[in-house]
C-alpha positions as a LaTeX table, in Angstrom:
\begin{tabular}{lrrr}
\hline
Residue & $x$ (\AA) & $y$ (\AA) & $z$ (\AA) \\
\hline
Met1 & $-18.54$ & $-26.15$ & 8.93 \\
Lys2 & $-16.32$ & $-23.86$ & 11.20 \\
Leu3 & $-13.72$ & $-21.51$ & 9.14 \\
Val4 & $-10.50$ & $-19.74$ & 9.96 \\
Ile5 & $-9.26$ & $-17.26$ & 7.76 \\
Val6 & $-6.42$ & $-15.38$ & 7.88 \\
Thr7 & $-5.17$ & $-12.13$ & 6.25 \\
Asp8 & $-2.56$ & $-9.61$ & 6.87 \\
Ala9 & $-5.43$ & $-7.68$ & 3.94 \\
Trp10 & $-8.49$ & $-5.76$ & 5.96 \\
Phe11 & $-9.99$ & $-3.16$ & 7.44 \\
Pro12 & $-8.89$ & $-0.10$ & 6.99 \\
Gln13 & $-7.74$ & $-0.93$ & 4.12 \\
Val14 & $-10.19$ & $-1.15$ & 0.94 \\
Asn15 & $-8.96$ & $-2.68$ & $-1.73$ \\
Gly16 & $-10.62$ & $-5.81$ & $-3.93$ \\
Val17 & $-8.98$ & $-8.61$ & $-1.55$ \\
Val18 & $-10.38$ & $-6.69$ & 1.76 \\
Arg19 & $-13.45$ & $-6.71$ & $-0.01$ \\
Ser20 & $-13.41$ & $-10.16$ & $-1.57$ \\
Leu21 & $-12.59$ & $-11.54$ & 1.93 \\
Lys22 & $-15.10$ & $-9.81$ & 3.74 \\
Arg23 & $-17.69$ & $-11.13$ & 1.32 \\
Val24 & $-17.02$ & $-14.50$ & 2.03 \\
Glu25 & $-17.53$ & $-14.02$ & 4.87 \\
Glu26 & $-20.82$ & $-12.83$ & 4.94 \\
Leu27 & $-21.57$ & $-14.91$ & 2.62 \\
Leu28 & $-20.97$ & $-18.43$ & 4.65 \\
Cys29 & $-21.83$ & $-16.67$ & 7.83 \\
Glu30 & $-25.65$ & $-16.48$ & 6.19 \\
Gly31 & $-25.47$ & $-19.74$ & 4.82 \\
Gly32 & $-24.47$ & $-21.19$ & 8.63 \\
Asp33 & $-21.59$ & $-21.51$ & 8.65 \\
Glu34 & $-19.16$ & $-19.73$ & 11.44 \\
Val35 & $-15.77$ & $-17.92$ & 10.65 \\
Thr36 & $-13.04$ & $-16.95$ & 12.27 \\
Val37 & $-10.90$ & $-14.06$ & 10.60 \\
Ile38 & $-7.99$ & $-13.09$ & 11.91 \\
Ser39 & $-6.58$ & $-9.71$ & 11.47 \\
Pro40 & $-4.29$ & $-7.11$ & 11.47 \\
Gln41 & $-7.31$ & $-5.53$ & 13.78 \\
Gly42 & $-6.56$ & $-6.68$ & 17.78 \\
Phe43 & $-2.63$ & $-6.85$ & 17.34 \\
Ala44 & 0.17 & $-3.69$ & 17.68 \\
Thr45 & 1.41 & $-2.82$ & 14.29 \\
Val46 & 3.87 & $-1.13$ & 12.24 \\
Pro47 & 3.33 & 0.55 & 9.15 \\
Leu48 & 4.18 & $-1.55$ & 5.42 \\
Pro49 & 7.26 & 1.04 & 4.34 \\
Thr50 & 6.72 & 3.03 & 1.31 \\
Tyr51 & 3.38 & 2.77 & 2.37 \\
Pro52 & 2.54 & 3.70 & 5.77 \\
Asp53 & $-1.44$ & 3.09 & 4.80 \\
Ile54 & $-0.71$ & $-0.28$ & 5.69 \\
Arg55 & $-0.58$ & $-1.64$ & 9.26 \\
Leu56 & 1.93 & $-5.38$ & 9.59 \\
Ala57 & 0.56 & $-6.88$ & 12.69 \\
Leu58 & 3.18 & $-7.69$ & 15.50 \\
Thr59 & 2.42 & $-11.61$ & 16.97 \\
Ser60 & 4.22 & $-15.03$ & 17.66 \\
Ala61 & 3.36 & $-17.85$ & 15.97 \\
Arg62 & 2.73 & $-19.18$ & 19.34 \\
Arg63 & $-0.06$ & $-16.77$ & 19.95 \\
Leu64 & $-1.92$ & $-16.54$ & 16.55 \\
Gly65 & $-1.48$ & $-20.43$ & 16.98 \\
Arg66 & $-3.59$ & $-20.23$ & 20.43 \\
Met67 & $-6.07$ & $-17.85$ & 18.35 \\
Ile68 & $-6.63$ & $-20.58$ & 15.44 \\
Glu69 & $-7.14$ & $-23.66$ & 17.88 \\
Ala70 & $-9.26$ & $-21.76$ & 19.99 \\
Ala71 & $-11.38$ & $-21.47$ & 16.76 \\
Ala72 & $-11.31$ & $-25.52$ & 15.97 \\
Pro73 & $-12.12$ & $-25.08$ & 12.78 \\
Asp74 & $-12.86$ & $-27.89$ & 10.18 \\
Phe75 & $-10.16$ & $-25.41$ & 7.44 \\
Val76 & $-7.88$ & $-22.98$ & 7.79 \\
His77 & $-7.93$ & $-20.17$ & 4.52 \\
Ile78 & $-4.26$ & $-18.00$ & 4.74 \\
Ala79 & $-5.06$ & $-15.04$ & 2.44 \\
Thr80 & $-1.85$ & $-12.94$ & 2.55 \\
Glu81 & 1.64 & $-13.81$ & 2.72 \\
Gly82 & 2.82 & $-11.50$ & 5.21 \\
Pro83 & 3.51 & $-11.86$ & 8.67 \\
Leu84 & 0.36 & $-13.06$ & 9.32 \\
Gly85 & $-0.41$ & $-15.58$ & 6.72 \\
Leu86 & 3.56 & $-16.24$ & 7.50 \\
Leu87 & 2.64 & $-17.57$ & 11.25 \\
Ala88 & $-0.11$ & $-18.87$ & 9.94 \\
Arg89 & 1.35 & $-21.19$ & 7.46 \\
Arg90 & 4.31 & $-22.30$ & 10.18 \\
His91 & 1.70 & $-22.70$ & 12.92 \\
Cys92 & $-0.57$ & $-25.40$ & 10.44 \\
Leu93 & 2.18 & $-27.11$ & 9.42 \\
Lys94 & 3.27 & $-27.65$ & 12.80 \\
Ala95 & 0.41 & $-28.85$ & 13.97 \\
Gly96 & $-0.22$ & $-30.73$ & 11.14 \\
Gln97 & $-3.59$ & $-28.54$ & 9.94 \\
Ser98 & $-4.48$ & $-28.80$ & 6.13 \\
Phe99 & $-4.76$ & $-25.11$ & 4.95 \\
Thr100 & $-5.52$ & $-23.41$ & 1.65 \\
Thr101 & $-4.53$ & $-19.84$ & 0.20 \\
Ser102 & $-4.53$ & $-18.12$ & $-2.38$ \\
Tyr103 & $-2.74$ & $-15.71$ & $-4.77$ \\
His104 & $-4.27$ & $-11.87$ & $-4.80$ \\
Thr105 & $-1.03$ & $-9.58$ & $-5.00$ \\
Arg106 & 1.82 & $-10.06$ & $-7.75$ \\
Phe107 & 4.48 & $-9.66$ & $-4.94$ \\
Pro108 & 7.42 & $-9.86$ & $-6.56$ \\
Glu109 & 6.58 & $-6.76$ & $-9.54$ \\
Tyr110 & 5.55 & $-5.23$ & $-6.82$ \\
Leu111 & 8.88 & $-5.67$ & $-4.56$ \\
Arg112 & 11.07 & $-5.40$ & $-8.22$ \\
Ala113 & 8.71 & $-2.48$ & $-8.64$ \\
Arg114 & 10.02 & $-0.49$ & $-5.50$ \\
Ala115 & 13.83 & $-2.10$ & $-5.01$ \\
Pro116 & 15.82 & $-4.07$ & $-7.45$ \\
Val117 & 14.86 & $-7.33$ & $-6.17$ \\
Pro118 & 15.18 & $-10.07$ & $-8.70$ \\
Leu119 & 11.55 & $-12.09$ & $-9.84$ \\
Ser120 & 13.43 & $-15.11$ & $-9.37$ \\
Leu121 & 14.15 & $-15.05$ & $-5.68$ \\
Ser122 & 10.71 & $-13.33$ & $-4.64$ \\
Tyr123 & 8.81 & $-16.24$ & $-6.92$ \\
Arg124 & 11.02 & $-18.74$ & $-5.18$ \\
Leu125 & 9.27 & $-17.62$ & $-1.83$ \\
Met126 & 6.00 & $-17.42$ & $-3.20$ \\
Arg127 & 6.51 & $-20.96$ & $-3.94$ \\
Arg128 & 7.57 & $-21.97$ & $-0.71$ \\
Phe129 & 5.01 & $-20.90$ & 0.87 \\
His130 & 1.37 & $-21.70$ & $-1.79$ \\
Asn131 & 3.42 & $-25.00$ & $-1.99$ \\
Ala132 & 3.20 & $-26.03$ & 1.75 \\
Gly133 & $-0.79$ & $-26.19$ & 1.83 \\
Ala134 & $-3.29$ & $-27.97$ & 0.57 \\
Gly135 & $-5.02$ & $-25.30$ & $-2.56$ \\
Cys136 & $-3.75$ & $-22.31$ & $-3.77$ \\
Met137 & $-6.80$ & $-20.37$ & $-5.08$ \\
Val138 & $-6.22$ & $-17.81$ & $-8.33$ \\
Ala139 & $-8.60$ & $-15.83$ & $-9.74$ \\
Thr140 & $-8.26$ & $-16.62$ & $-13.42$ \\
Ala141 & $-6.86$ & $-19.25$ & $-16.09$ \\
Ser142 & $-3.41$ & $-16.83$ & $-17.47$ \\
Leu143 & $-3.29$ & $-16.64$ & $-13.53$ \\
Glu144 & $-3.74$ & $-20.15$ & $-13.39$ \\
Ala145 & $-0.95$ & $-21.48$ & $-16.12$ \\
Glu146 & 1.70 & $-18.40$ & $-15.10$ \\
Leu147 & 1.92 & $-20.08$ & $-11.82$ \\
Ala148 & 1.85 & $-23.37$ & $-13.30$ \\
Glu149 & 5.09 & $-22.76$ & $-15.23$ \\
Arg150 & 6.47 & $-21.12$ & $-11.96$ \\
Gly151 & 6.36 & $-23.92$ & $-10.34$ \\
Phe152 & 3.56 & $-23.65$ & $-8.06$ \\
Arg153 & 0.95 & $-27.19$ & $-7.66$ \\
His154 & $-2.49$ & $-27.09$ & $-6.56$ \\
Leu155 & $-3.42$ & $-23.96$ & $-8.34$ \\
Met156 & $-7.90$ & $-23.67$ & $-8.41$ \\
Arg157 & $-9.57$ & $-21.87$ & $-9.78$ \\
Trp158 & $-11.07$ & $-18.24$ & $-7.43$ \\
Ser159 & $-13.42$ & $-16.41$ & $-9.25$ \\
Arg160 & $-15.22$ & $-12.72$ & $-8.58$ \\
Gly161 & $-18.28$ & $-10.85$ & $-7.84$ \\
Val162 & $-19.93$ & $-7.86$ & $-8.55$ \\
Asp163 & $-22.67$ & $-5.79$ & $-6.06$ \\
Ala164 & $-24.61$ & $-5.06$ & $-9.34$ \\
Glu165 & $-27.53$ & $-3.54$ & $-7.34$ \\
Leu166 & $-24.78$ & $-1.05$ & $-5.67$ \\
Phe167 & $-23.07$ & $-0.37$ & $-9.74$ \\
Arg168 & $-25.65$ & 0.25 & $-12.01$ \\
Pro169 & $-25.95$ & 2.85 & $-14.52$ \\
Arg170 & $-27.75$ & 5.60 & $-12.68$ \\
Ala171 & $-29.62$ & 8.90 & $-14.88$ \\
Gly172 & $-28.27$ & 11.82 & $-14.10$ \\
Ala173 & $-25.35$ & 11.26 & $-13.14$ \\
Asp174 & $-22.59$ & 14.05 & $-13.69$ \\
Leu175 & $-18.99$ & 14.80 & $-11.93$ \\
Gly176 & $-19.57$ & 17.78 & $-12.88$ \\
Leu177 & $-16.67$ & 17.48 & $-15.45$ \\
Lys178 & $-15.80$ & 17.77 & $-19.30$ \\
Arg179 & $-17.47$ & 14.97 & $-21.02$ \\
Pro180 & $-15.75$ & 12.84 & $-22.17$ \\
Val181 & $-14.87$ & 11.15 & $-18.17$ \\
Phe182 & $-11.83$ & 8.66 & $-18.62$ \\
Leu183 & $-12.12$ & 7.06 & $-15.03$ \\
Asn184 & $-9.81$ & 4.94 & $-12.69$ \\
Val185 & $-10.70$ & 3.74 & $-9.25$ \\
Gly186 & $-7.96$ & 2.52 & $-6.95$ \\
Arg187 & $-4.91$ & 2.02 & $-5.26$ \\
Val188 & $-2.99$ & 5.17 & $-6.11$ \\
Ala189 & 0.70 & 3.71 & $-6.21$ \\
Val190 & 3.63 & 2.34 & $-8.62$ \\
Glu191 & 2.46 & $-0.67$ & $-9.60$ \\
Lys192 & $-0.68$ & 0.17 & $-10.52$ \\
Asn193 & 0.79 & 1.94 & $-13.49$ \\
Leu194 & $-1.94$ & 5.33 & $-13.80$ \\
Ala195 & 1.01 & 7.36 & $-14.94$ \\
Ala196 & 0.68 & 5.56 & $-18.33$ \\
Phe197 & $-3.11$ & 6.60 & $-18.31$ \\
Leu198 & $-2.50$ & 10.28 & $-17.83$ \\
Ala199 & $-0.09$ & 10.47 & $-19.92$ \\
Leu200 & $-2.72$ & 10.32 & $-23.12$ \\
Asp201 & $-3.53$ & 12.51 & $-25.16$ \\
Leu202 & $-7.51$ & 12.26 & $-24.67$ \\
Pro203 & $-10.27$ & 14.28 & $-25.35$ \\
Gly204 & $-12.53$ & 15.88 & $-21.79$ \\
Thr205 & $-11.84$ & 14.16 & $-18.89$ \\
Lys206 & $-8.47$ & 11.51 & $-17.33$ \\
Ala207 & $-9.96$ & 11.35 & $-12.96$ \\
Val208 & $-8.92$ & 9.23 & $-11.07$ \\
Ile209 & $-10.51$ & 7.84 & $-7.50$ \\
Gly210 & $-8.27$ & 7.04 & $-4.57$ \\
Gly211 & $-5.15$ & 7.42 & $-2.36$ \\
Gly212 & $-2.14$ & 6.36 & $-2.01$ \\
Pro213 & 2.10 & 7.26 & $-1.93$ \\
Ala214 & 1.86 & 7.67 & $-5.66$ \\
Leu215 & $-0.13$ & 10.73 & $-5.00$ \\
Gly216 & 1.95 & 13.36 & $-4.52$ \\
Gln217 & 3.44 & 12.88 & $-7.63$ \\
Leu218 & 1.31 & 12.10 & $-9.67$ \\
Lys219 & $-0.90$ & 15.25 & $-8.65$ \\
Ala220 & 2.34 & 17.64 & $-9.66$ \\
Arg221 & 2.61 & 15.40 & $-12.51$ \\
Phe222 & $-0.23$ & 15.25 & $-14.56$ \\
Ala223 & $-1.81$ & 19.41 & $-13.78$ \\
Asp224 & $-4.72$ & 18.68 & $-16.26$ \\
Ala225 & $-6.10$ & 15.43 & $-14.70$ \\
Val226 & $-8.47$ & 15.46 & $-11.77$ \\
Phe227 & $-7.93$ & 13.57 & $-8.54$ \\
Leu228 & $-10.71$ & 12.79 & $-6.53$ \\
Gly229 & $-9.94$ & 11.49 & $-3.37$ \\
Glu230 & $-10.70$ & 8.40 & $-1.83$ \\
Met231 & $-14.65$ & 7.32 & $-2.67$ \\
His232 & $-16.94$ & 4.33 & $-0.61$ \\
Gly233 & $-20.17$ & 3.03 & $-1.23$ \\
Glu234 & $-23.29$ & 5.38 & $-2.30$ \\
Glu235 & $-20.27$ & 8.56 & $-3.79$ \\
Leu236 & $-18.77$ & 6.13 & $-6.04$ \\
Ala237 & $-20.66$ & 4.25 & $-6.98$ \\
Gln238 & $-22.19$ & 8.03 & $-8.32$ \\
Ala239 & $-19.06$ & 8.81 & $-9.17$ \\
Tyr240 & $-19.13$ & 5.15 & $-11.83$ \\
Ala241 & $-22.27$ & 6.50 & $-12.96$ \\
Gly242 & $-20.87$ & 9.48 & $-14.03$ \\
Ala243 & $-17.78$ & 9.02 & $-16.72$ \\
Asp244 & $-18.09$ & 7.64 & $-19.50$ \\
Val245 & $-14.86$ & 5.11 & $-20.06$ \\
Phe246 & $-13.12$ & 2.94 & $-16.94$ \\
Val247 & $-9.69$ & 3.23 & $-18.67$ \\
Phe248 & $-7.55$ & $-0.30$ & $-16.65$ \\
Pro249 & $-3.89$ & 0.60 & $-17.05$ \\
Ser250 & $-1.92$ & $-1.95$ & $-14.40$ \\
Leu251 & $-0.05$ & $-4.19$ & $-15.92$ \\
Thr252 & 0.48 & $-6.66$ & $-12.84$ \\
Asp253 & $-3.38$ & $-6.99$ & $-11.15$ \\
Thr254 & $-4.52$ & $-10.96$ & $-11.26$ \\
Phe255 & $-7.93$ & $-10.05$ & $-11.49$ \\
Gly256 & $-9.49$ & $-6.86$ & $-10.85$ \\
Asn257 & $-12.87$ & $-6.58$ & $-9.27$ \\
Val258 & $-12.37$ & $-2.77$ & $-10.25$ \\
Leu259 & $-13.61$ & $-4.16$ & $-13.98$ \\
Leu260 & $-16.50$ & $-5.95$ & $-12.49$ \\
Glu261 & $-17.57$ & $-2.20$ & $-10.98$ \\
Ala262 & $-17.16$ & $-0.39$ & $-13.88$ \\
Leu263 & $-18.87$ & $-3.09$ & $-16.53$ \\
Ala264 & $-22.36$ & $-2.84$ & $-14.05$ \\
Ser265 & $-22.29$ & 0.74 & $-13.52$ \\
Gly266 & $-22.17$ & 0.95 & $-17.79$ \\
Leu267 & $-18.99$ & 1.70 & $-18.24$ \\
Pro268 & $-17.29$ & $-0.21$ & $-20.83$ \\
Val269 & $-13.22$ & $-0.75$ & $-21.08$ \\
Ala270 & $-9.85$ & 0.09 & $-22.28$ \\
Ala271 & $-6.78$ & $-2.07$ & $-20.83$ \\
Tyr272 & $-3.45$ & $-3.33$ & $-21.88$ \\
Pro273 & $-4.00$ & $-7.33$ & $-23.11$ \\
Val274 & $-2.24$ & $-8.61$ & $-19.90$ \\
Thr275 & $-3.42$ & $-11.36$ & $-17.23$ \\
Gly276 & $-6.86$ & $-10.11$ & $-15.28$ \\
Pro277 & $-7.82$ & $-7.63$ & $-17.95$ \\
Ala278 & $-7.91$ & $-10.61$ & $-21.04$ \\
Asp279 & $-9.73$ & $-12.71$ & $-18.31$ \\
Val280 & $-12.50$ & $-10.59$ & $-17.67$ \\
Val281 & $-13.22$ & $-7.88$ & $-20.40$ \\
Thr282 & $-13.54$ & $-10.84$ & $-22.70$ \\
Asp283 & $-16.34$ & $-10.18$ & $-25.04$ \\
Pro284 & $-15.65$ & $-6.87$ & $-27.25$ \\
Ala285 & $-18.73$ & $-5.60$ & $-27.00$ \\
Val286 & $-18.14$ & $-4.45$ & $-23.77$ \\
Gly287 & $-14.13$ & $-3.44$ & $-23.99$ \\
Val288 & $-10.97$ & $-2.76$ & $-25.41$ \\
Leu289 & $-7.05$ & $-4.19$ & $-24.86$ \\
Ser290 & $-4.70$ & $-2.83$ & $-26.45$ \\
Glu291 & $-0.90$ & $-2.45$ & $-26.13$ \\
Asp292 & $-2.32$ & 1.19 & $-27.90$ \\
Leu293 & $-4.22$ & 2.38 & $-24.13$ \\
Gly294 & $-5.19$ & 5.45 & $-25.69$ \\
Glu295 & $-7.04$ & 3.96 & $-28.83$ \\
Ala296 & $-7.95$ & 1.71 & $-26.63$ \\
Ala297 & $-10.55$ & 4.27 & $-24.77$ \\
Leu298 & $-11.38$ & 6.30 & $-27.24$ \\
Gln299 & $-12.74$ & 3.19 & $-29.41$ \\
Cys300 & $-14.47$ & 2.11 & $-26.36$ \\
Leu301 & $-17.00$ & 5.63 & $-26.85$ \\
Lys302 & $-18.67$ & 3.82 & $-29.48$ \\
Leu303 & $-19.57$ & 0.92 & $-27.37$ \\
Ser304 & $-23.13$ & 0.01 & $-25.54$ \\
Lys305 & $-23.36$ & 0.84 & $-21.65$ \\
Glu306 & $-26.36$ & $-1.32$ & $-21.64$ \\
Ala307 & $-24.46$ & $-4.68$ & $-23.17$ \\
Ala308 & $-20.99$ & $-3.62$ & $-20.21$ \\
Arg309 & $-24.29$ & $-3.75$ & $-17.31$ \\
Glu310 & $-25.23$ & $-7.11$ & $-18.74$ \\
Phe311 & $-22.47$ & $-8.80$ & $-18.93$ \\
Ala312 & $-21.29$ & $-7.42$ & $-15.20$ \\
Leu313 & $-24.30$ & $-9.09$ & $-14.60$ \\
Arg314 & $-22.60$ & $-12.78$ & $-15.18$ \\
Phe315 & $-20.69$ & $-12.57$ & $-12.21$ \\
Thr316 & $-22.26$ & $-12.74$ & $-8.80$ \\
Trp317 & $-20.88$ & $-12.97$ & $-5.46$ \\
Glu318 & $-22.80$ & $-16.39$ & $-4.60$ \\
Ala319 & $-21.49$ & $-17.63$ & $-7.08$ \\
Ser320 & $-18.14$ & $-16.38$ & $-5.93$ \\
Val321 & $-17.92$ & $-17.51$ & $-2.48$ \\
Ala322 & $-19.86$ & $-21.09$ & $-3.48$ \\
Gln323 & $-16.85$ & $-21.42$ & $-5.71$ \\
Phe324 & $-14.60$ & $-20.88$ & $-2.69$ \\
Arg325 & $-16.11$ & $-23.35$ & $-0.54$ \\
Asp326 & $-15.89$ & $-25.99$ & $-3.03$ \\
Asn327 & $-12.44$ & $-25.50$ & $-2.93$ \\
Leu328 & $-12.13$ & $-26.18$ & 0.71 \\
Val329 & $-13.54$ & $-29.45$ & 0.91 \\
Gly330 & $-11.75$ & $-30.47$ & $-2.60$ \\
Ala331 & $-8.38$ & $-29.96$ & $-1.37$ \\
Gln332 & $-9.10$ & $-31.99$ & 1.47 \\
Gly333 & $-10.20$ & $-34.37$ & $-0.58$ \\
Leu334 & $-13.50$ & $-34.33$ & 1.15 \\
Pro335 & $-17.10$ & $-35.14$ & $-0.37$ \\
Glu336 & $-19.45$ & $-31.71$ & 0.47 \\
Ala337 & $-21.66$ & $-33.47$ & 3.45 \\
Val338 & $-18.29$ & $-34.61$ & 5.42 \\
Ala339 & $-17.91$ & $-30.09$ & 6.03 \\
Ala340 & $-21.78$ & $-29.65$ & 5.61 \\
\hline
\end{tabular}
């Protein structure tokens, strides 16, 4: 099949959306499919207000439409609700081109954390965007139920995977910090609720890996925490393996790919019982979900690293990408043979 993916989130950004889409591209191409990714790369860009590391593409619906048409796709997937996503949606509706979308990010909550914008207004816009497509892919059952209550239609499940060869326990791994090490990995931004983690009274060390607009503020506020900066690849995998517990204070993530990376590395997970963690950490042997995040983190010290690793092995990228591909076909009501 020929697939066009339109996304406002792409390299050099490093986050769960980008990693997920990259694995989709890689594995579909390895299977013989032809994938064209249209991203901010190749366009003039401007920084996103309040988050200059994220660049927004500047282009026109006509130019974007020509790029889609040049790829002659069997399927179009619009991954994000940004400028490129909006223009792609406009083109597809005008051209009569069916498309699917995916709901990765709680933009209404992210926006409200920065400005007094009513959730009802933001969700109305999001609903209008996604309901125009033939299918909207969501990562978890609880998110699907929540969006359905808000009037989103054509919802389809698309889970995620983890690179269990890269993220694994490593004998002797040590961050050189006082143990136990309670770790968080991800974007350092207001919507990640990191202050709830950094304010906890925990033994050992609280460590954060990542960068973002809230980094300077949190460093100044929590002098007892260790901020290790951005890490990728082997360096990041070694850091996971050198910690003891993964603490995930976010209340707004729709899945949390870092949860799988931590579990695959042998780290039990402490988190709030909300969408994302509640869908991923479904076995009490591998994590503790509680409104008391500090107690959850302490209880995780008693859990088995081996159990965490074994649990994470259930989530493969091969299964995730197969599910994504099936959704493309199913959204158009086509038999698999037609799209092969």
